[in-house]
N, C-alpha and C positions, 0 to 999 in steps of 0.2 A: 468636424471629423470627416475624413473621406468616406465615401460610400463604396463598400467593397462588393456590393451586389451587382452581378452582371446584368446588363440590360437585355441581353438576348435570351436569358433563361432564368428561372426562379432559383435563387441561391438557397443552399441548405444551411446557411450560417446567418446569425444575427449578431448585432452589436449589443453586448451586455452592458456597455457604459450608458446606454440610453435608459431613461426612466419610464419608457413605454413598456407595455406588456411584452414579455419575452415569448416568442413564437414556439409552439411545439413542433418539433421536426419529425417525429415519428407519425406519419400520416395513417399508417395502418398497423394495428396491433399484430396482425399476422406476420408482417415483415420483420418486426422485432423478434418474434418467436423463432423465425427461420435463422436470423443472424445468431441468436443465442445458441441454437442447435449446432451451428458451425464452429463456434469459438470456445465453447466451455472446456474442451480438452486442454487448452492452453492454461486455464486457471489452475487446473490440478497438476499440470506439468510444473508450474511454479510453486504451488502450495504443497503438493505432496510428492512431486518428483515423477509423476506419470499417471494419467487417468484416461488412457485410450483403451477402450474395450468394446466387445461386441454386445449386442442387445441381450444375449443370453446371460451375461454376467451381471446385469442390473439387479436381478432379484437376489443375488448373493451378497450384494454390498449392504453396508449398514451405516450409511452417512447419518450423522446426528443432525437432524433438521431442527432449525429454530422454530419457536412457536409461531412466529409470523413468517410464513413462506411466500407471501405475496410480494409483488414487485413494487407496491405502493408504500413508500416509507413514511408517509404522512408529512414529509417536508413540503409537499405541494400546498399545504395549508398554512405554512409559516412564512414569515418574512424577516428580513434583516433590519434590526434597529441600527441606526448609524452610530459609529463610535462617538464617544463624548466630544472628541476633538475634531470631528468631521461633520460639517453641516450639510454635506451632500446627501440627498435622498437616494439610498442604494437599495431600497426595498424591492423585492421581486413581486411585481404586480401580479396578483392572482396565483403566484407561486409556480409558474411554469418555467422549466429549466432548459439549458442548452443541451441538445442531443444531436446525434447524427446516426442514420440508419446503418452506416458501414463501420461504426466504431462502438466498442463495448467497454464500459468502465466498471471495474470490479474492485471493491475495497478488500484488501487483505489485512487482517488484524492478527497481531501476535499478542496473546493475552497472558498477563501475569495474574494468576488467581491462586496464589499460594495460601491465602487465608480462607479459601473456600466460600467467598462471598457470592451472591447471586450474579453480580457483574464484577469482574476483576478490573485491572488497570490495563489500558492499551499501550503496551511497550512498543508496539510497531503499528504504524498506520501508513499503508502504501496503496495508492490507487493504481491498478494496472489497466492500461488502455490497450486494447487490441485494435489497431488501426488498419483496417483493410483497404482504406483509401490510399495510404502511402506505404503499405507493406512494412509496418513498424510495430514493435512492442514497446510501450512507454511506461515507465515506472516513476510515479510521483510520490515523494515522501512528504508527510505533513509533520511539522514540528509540534510535539505534544504540549509544549509550554506556551503555544500561541494563544493570545487573548482574543476570544471570539464570543459571539452571541450564541447561546445554547437555547433553542426553543423550549419555553416553559420554565427555564431556570435563570435566565439573564446572562450576564457576562461572567466568564470563567475561563480557565485553561482548557484547551481543546480535549486533552485526554480525560478531563473530568466528565465529559459527555458520555464516555464509555462506562465510567463508574456509576453514573446516574441511570443510564438506560441501555447499556450494552451496544451492540453493533447498530441496532436500529436508530437509536438517538444520535450516535456518532455520525451516521450517514445523513440524518436530518440536519445536523449541525454543519457538516461540510457542504451539503447542497445549499443550505440557507445562506451561508457566508460567501461561498465562491461561485455559485450559480451554474454548476454543471451537474447533470444527472448521473447518479450512481445506479447501475443496473442490477448488480448482484454483490454478494459479499461472502467471504469465507473466513472462518476463525480457527486458529490453531493455538492451543495453550502451550506452555513451556514443555510439559511432559510429552505432549503429542509431537511437538517440534523435534525433540530429541529422538523419539521413536521413528519418526519419518526419515530423519537423516541416517539413523542406524539401519533402517530397512533398505535404504538405497546403498548401503555399504560405506557410508561416510561421504565426505566431500573434500576435494582438493582445492585449497585456497592459497592465493598469494598473500603471505603475511610478512610483516616486519618484525624486528627483534622486540620492539615495544609491545606489539600485539601478542607475541609469544609469551613475553613476561607477564602480561595481563592475564592471559588464559591460565598460565601456570599458577599465578598468585591466587586467582579465584578458585581453581580446582583444589588447591591445598587448603585454603582458608575455609571452604565449605565442605571439607571432609569428603571430597570426591576423588582424591588421590592421596596415596600414602607418602608421596615424595613432593618436594617443592619444584621438581622439574618433570612434569608430566610429558611435556614436549621437549625433546632434546635435539630436534632438527635445527639446522641453520636457517636463517631467514630465506624466504623463497617459497616454492610450492610445498605446502605441508598438508598431509592427510589428516583431517579432523573427524573425530567421531561426533555423535549427537551432542553430548554434553560440552565438548570443546567448541563446536560450532555455535552453540547457544551463547557461550561466553564471548565468542568473537562478535556475534551480532549485538550483544548488549554493551559492548565496550564503548564508553564515552570518556575514557581517560580515568586517572586516579590521582587525587590530590594526596600528597605525602602527609601521612598522619591520619588520613581518613580511615575510620574503623581500626585504627592502630597499625596500619600497614607501614612497612619500612621503605616502600618505594614510591616514587611519584612519576606518573606518566602523563604527558600532554594529551589533551583531547577534550571534546565537548559533544553535545547532542547532535551537532551537524555531522561530526565524524561518525557517530553511531548510525545515523540514518544512511550515510554513504555506504557503510559496511553492510547494512541490511540489503540495500539495493544490489550491491556487488555479489552478495551471497545468492540472492534470487537469480541474478543473471548467470552465475556460475552453474547453478542447478539446471537452469534452462538450457544452457549450452551443452552441459554434459549429457542431456537426453538425446542430442543429435546422433550419438553413436548407438543408441538402443534400437533394437528391432521391435516389431509389434508383440512378438511372443514374450520378450523380456518385460515390456511395459505391462502387459496384461498380468504377468505372474505376480506383480507386487500390489495389484489393485486391492485384493482382498485384505491385505495388511494395512494399506494406507487409508482406505475408505473410512473405517470407523474412527480415525484420528482427526477427521476434519468436520467441523460444525459449519453448516452452510444453509442458505435458502435456495440452493440449486435444486431443481426438480429433475427427477430421473428421465422424464420424457424429453428434456432439453439436451440430453447427451447422446441420444441414439444415432445421430447422423454425423458424429465427430471423426470417426476413425480415418476415413479417406482424406480428410483435410489437415490432419495433424502435422504432417511433414511440411506442408506449406507454411504454417505458422512458425515452425522451428527454423525456417530459413529467414525469417524477418530480422531486420536490424533492431538493436535495442537502444533506446534513448532514455536518459534520466533527467529528472527535474526535482525541485524541492520548493515547498511553500512554507513560509514566505520567502520570496526571492531576495537575493543580496541587494541592498540599497533601498529596500522597501520595508524594513523593520528596524526596531531599536529595542534595547533592553529597558524595561521600566525600572525606575529607581527603587520601587518597592520590591523587596525580596522576602522570601519565606523559607522556612526550614522544614524539610521533609526527611524523616528518618536520619536526622543528623547531618543532612546535606543541604547547603544553602542553594536555593534555586531562584531564578529570576523570571519574570513574566516577559514574553516576547510580544510586543505590540506592533501591528502593521501600521506604517506611517501613511500609506495611501492605498486603501482597500480597493478603490475603483481601478487603479493601475494594476494592482496585483491580480484582480479578476481578469483584466485584459490579457496580462502576460500568461496566466494559467490557461485561459481559453486559447491563446495563440499556440501554446505548446501542444495542447490536446488536439485542436482542430487544424492548425497551421494556416489555412486559407482565411481564417477569421480576421486576423490582423497581420499585416505584412511589415509594419514598421517596428523598429526596436529590436533588441536582442534578448534572449533568455538565457538563464544560467543552466543550460542543459548539457549533459555529457552524452556523446554518441559513440556507440561501439557496434561492431558487427557480430551478429550471432552466427555468421557463417564462417568465422575464422577457425 
């Protein structure tokens, strides 16, 4: 494999396909803290629609902090056991992960906890990378049915890690399998998601007729509308309230006859994750027209709806940098990448729906492609299944 490290200066990137110890790239803890302080406004622009505020507002906020507020997710003590079909040793020696001081990775979880369990199900798993090297905001979806190694539990579907141990174990699992450090996380459950969208006054989404039909069907079926046609608009730009936006984000198609429905709509979980990224990008873009006063005015409403391990002192230096991040281009990616996965023959039934396990055919190559998307300079060969849009449009 070519050596991408420049001879004239020490590179900030390492080759994760090597079986050697992965170097730690944050040389100074203080540097990480400064970067965190500069970028966390973007997290809440995505999660909650706007989190820019002055220091005096911090004491009025009521973020629901998780029990573990440290940045050490314990994945540094775990390693990846190779897939049964893969003889390559892909373990992370001593558990150190790929990082870069000018990039921040934040996991965004959408939680389905309708049953009131300690940990619900992660309906959404998106890693947001704020890339100050290349002036980009990157959104990476993880397929929830991907068969991975869960530290302490063995092999299972990725979304099982959230059910077993919440955001912390999910992050450990993602780090252990894909080799990239996750710096922070934010969790929004379904009820909070709806309230956030409604707090923002709704969201304008480009939708197809099938997407309208799906939202209308779910709204009526779940007694959230008295009519079968909640949305009467033609396909195109449609204004969605919180409940409608939630069904848009959860749409993975509908098999005819499923739950007794009379319609059948094409779609799968890949389509659902694409819609989730599209929704986040739309929220991000919509904030470009807001001024500081408008953003601050919704903070007191949005703050209590987000569960996070973000600390208040990491937000105080954000206001003057927010418009910079709003100007960044947006790129999208998904794991596993096309051509690197297959459906297992084994299927299982959950809640009356037949699901298949997604297995990664070449974990080493997937790790390379993921690292290439996040860091760019790490690998220059090959292409990735990324979608690029401009946030400045």
